[in-house]
N, C-alpha and C positions, 0 to 999 in steps of 0.2 A: 296386799293383793291389788293390782292396778284395776282401773275401771274396765279395760279391755278384757283382761283375764276373767274378771268377775262376770262380765257379760257372756263370755264363751261358756263359763261354768253353768250359768243360769239357763242358757238356751239348750245346752247339752242335757241338763237334768230335765227340762221341760219336754224335750223330744223323747227322752228315755221313758218318762212317765207316760207320754202319749202312746208310745209303741207297745205298752203292756195293757192297753184298754181291752183288747179282745179277750185276753185270758180272764179278766175280772167279769166281763159281760157273760161269758160262758159259765164261769164258776158260780155266778149268782143264780143260775138255773131259772131265770124269770123271763117271761115274754118281753119282747123288745119294747113294747109300749110301757110296761111297768118299770123296766130298767131306766128308760129315758125320763119318765115322770119322777122317780125318786132321785135320779141324778140331778134333775132341775131343782128339786126341793132342797137337797143338801148343798148344791152349788150356790143356790140363792143365799143361804145362810152364810156360807163362806165369803161370797162376793160382797154381801152387805157389810161384813166386817172389814173387808179389804177396801171398799169404797169409803167407809168411815175413817179408817186409818190414813188413807191417802188424800182425804179431803175432796173426793170426787163428787160428793153430794152437793157441794157448793156451786158446781158448774151450772150454767144457764142452758136449758134445753128448750127449744121452741116446740110448738105443737107439730110442725112439719117434721122436725128432726125426730121427735118421739114416734110419730107414725112410721117413718122410714125404719127406725130401729125395731119397731114391732114387726114390720115386714121381714126384716133380716132375722128376727127371732123365729118367725114361722119357718123360714127357709132352713135355719140351722137345726131346728128341732126335727124337721122332716129328714134332714141330712143324717142326724143321729139314728133316727128310727130305721131308715133304709140300710145304713151301714151295719148296725147291730143285727138286723134281721138277716143280712147277707152272709154273716159268719157261718150260719148253720147250713148254708147251701153251697158256698164257694170256698170256705175255710178263711181263717184270719189272715194268713199270709197272702193268699191270692186276692182277697178283697182289698187288703191294704195296698197291694201293688197296683191293681186296677184303679183304685181310688186316686192314685197319683196322676191321673189324666185331668184332674181338676184345673191345673193351670191352663190347659188348652180350651176348656169350656169357658174359663174366665177370659181368655184371649178372644174368643168369639163375642162375648159380651162387650169387650173393649172396642171391638170393631163396629158392632151394630148399635151399641148404646152410647159409648163415649167418643165415637168417631176416630178411633185410633187406626193407624195404618197397618195393613196386613201384608207384611213383607214376604218375599220368597223364602227367606231363611226360616220364618215362622211356619210357613206351609211345609217346608222340608222336615222340621222337627215334629210337626203334627203327624206327618206320614210315618216317621220313625216310631213314634209312640203307638200308632195304629198297628204297625208291624209287630211291636212288642206285645200288644194286646192279643193279636192273632196267635202268637207263639204260646201264650199262656192258655188260650182256649183249646189248643190242640190236645191237651191231656186233662182228663177229669181228676179233680183232687181225690185223694184216697184216705183222708183223715177219718177216724172212727166217729167223730162227733157230727159229721155232716150227712145230709141226706136230701132227698127231693131233687128238684130240677136244678142242675148246674147253670143252665141258661137263665133261669129266674134269679139265681144268686148274682150273676153278672149284671143283669138288668137292674137289680136293687143297688148294686155298687155304683153304676153309672148315674142312677137317679140321686144317690147320695152325693156324688161329686158335683152334680148340677145344683143341688141344694146349697152346698158349700159355696159354689161360685156366685149364686144369687146373693147369699149373705155377705160375701166379700164385696160384691158390686154395690150393695146398699150401704155398706160400711164406708165405702169410698166417699160418699156424700157427707159423712159425719166426722170429718177430720177435726172439728172443733170440740167434739164431745169426748171426754175421757174414755179410753177403750174399756176400762174395767166397768164403767157405768153402762156402756153398750152391752157388755157381756151380761151384766145383771138384768137389764131389760130383756135380753134374749131368753134367759132361763126363767124369769118370771112369766114371760109370754108362754113359754113351754108348759109351765104349771097350769095356766088357765086353759090352754088348748087341750091338754091331755087329761085334765081332771075328770071330764065325763066318761073317758074311755079306760082309765086306770082301774084295776080291780082292787077296790078298797074294802070289799067285803071279805076277801080271803087274803089277808096281809101275809107277807113272807114270814115263814116260821124258822126259828133257829138263829142263833147269834152269828153264824158264819155268813148266811145270806145277807143279813143286815150290814155286817161288816163290809161285804163286797159293795153294796149299794152306797154306803157312806163313803168308802174310799173313792168310788167313781165320782161322787159329787164333790167331796172336799179336796181330794188330791188330784184326780184326773181333770177337774174343771177349775175349782178355786185356786189351788196351789199352782197348777200348771199355767193358768192365766197370769198369776202374780209373777212367776218366774219369767214367762215368755215376754210379758209387757215390759218388765224391767230390763231384760236383755235387748229388746228392740230399741230402747232409749240409749243403749250403750254401744251397740255394734253397727258397723256399716251394713247396708242392705245386702250386698253380695255375700257377706259372711253369714248373715241370718239365713239366706237361701240355702247356702251350703250345709249348714247345721240341721236344717229341717229334714234332710235325707237320713238322719239318724233314726227317725220315726219308722219308716218301712223296714230298715235293717233290724231294729229291735223287735218289730212285729213278727218278722220271719223267724228270728232266733227263738222268740217266745213260742211260736207255733211248732217249731221243731223240738225244742227241749222240754217245754211244759205240756204241750198237747200231743206230742208224738207224731206230727205230720211231716213227712219227708217229701220235699218237692222233687218232681221229675226234672231231669237236666234241662229239658227244653223250656220248662216253666221258669227255671232259674234264669235262663237266657232271656226270656221275655221280661222278667222283672228287671234285669240289668238294663235292657234296651229302653224300657219305660223311664227308669231313673235317669239314664243318660240323656234322653230326650227332654225330660223335665228340667234337668240341669242346664241343657243347652238353651232352653227357653227362658229360664229365670236367672241363672247365675252368670252364664257366659256373656250375655250382652252387657251386664253391669261391669264385669271385669274388663271387657274391651273398651267400654266408655271411660272407665277410670284410667286405663292405660293411655288412651288418647288424650285425656285431659292432662 
């Protein structure tokens, strides 16, 4: 198996695992805070082993880098909390689709924090994404497992996407720190943040619930990070960006076949529009730059 094929396989597996997160979160039948707390605990164990095997613990991390990583950890934990909570208000598929506006939030950070240029093309793709979001919001989800305010669910997803963008922006400063070590700092930060709020007096009962939480930590965080980071080292950036769109596709299929939620045709159109706009912002410019080169 060539390096390129191995990288494609690893990224495909990583995005497929990521796309099934929603089902495991709902199957655990636990509050979002408890799900994220135990995800951080089991992920920390898996990532410590990963860091040990890859020699990441030998990397030198300054005090400033450590504090920036902690800030990113706070953001990524809030991202998980908001995203998982949104599933019960807006459904797994709708939440995942709206979550893909995160490149545009990161784009805004790039302009105001990193001084990057805001081109007309980027503005155009942002408008397309907003149109896709409006199409999704035209029809309320009909899944049996959701309830409450649909608008609140959408708000939670947008907050989650913002948290991801903040974590990505802070990670941009940590290019000299091994990514798996950054991920470990993130989940350990999550443990300390959520420890006062997690319900440790009424622990989850039943092997099935614990199995869901362990899988979320070990496979959906530890294994997924290992696969994704290995793929990142092997694949060109534009191909990485293309393969990330497997995530929302798997999430939608999971919502339909495992959770019985059928999207309205106008919502499907909105999902497609958001994915096209995200591809136009992340993948297309790199392909054009590579072709010009």
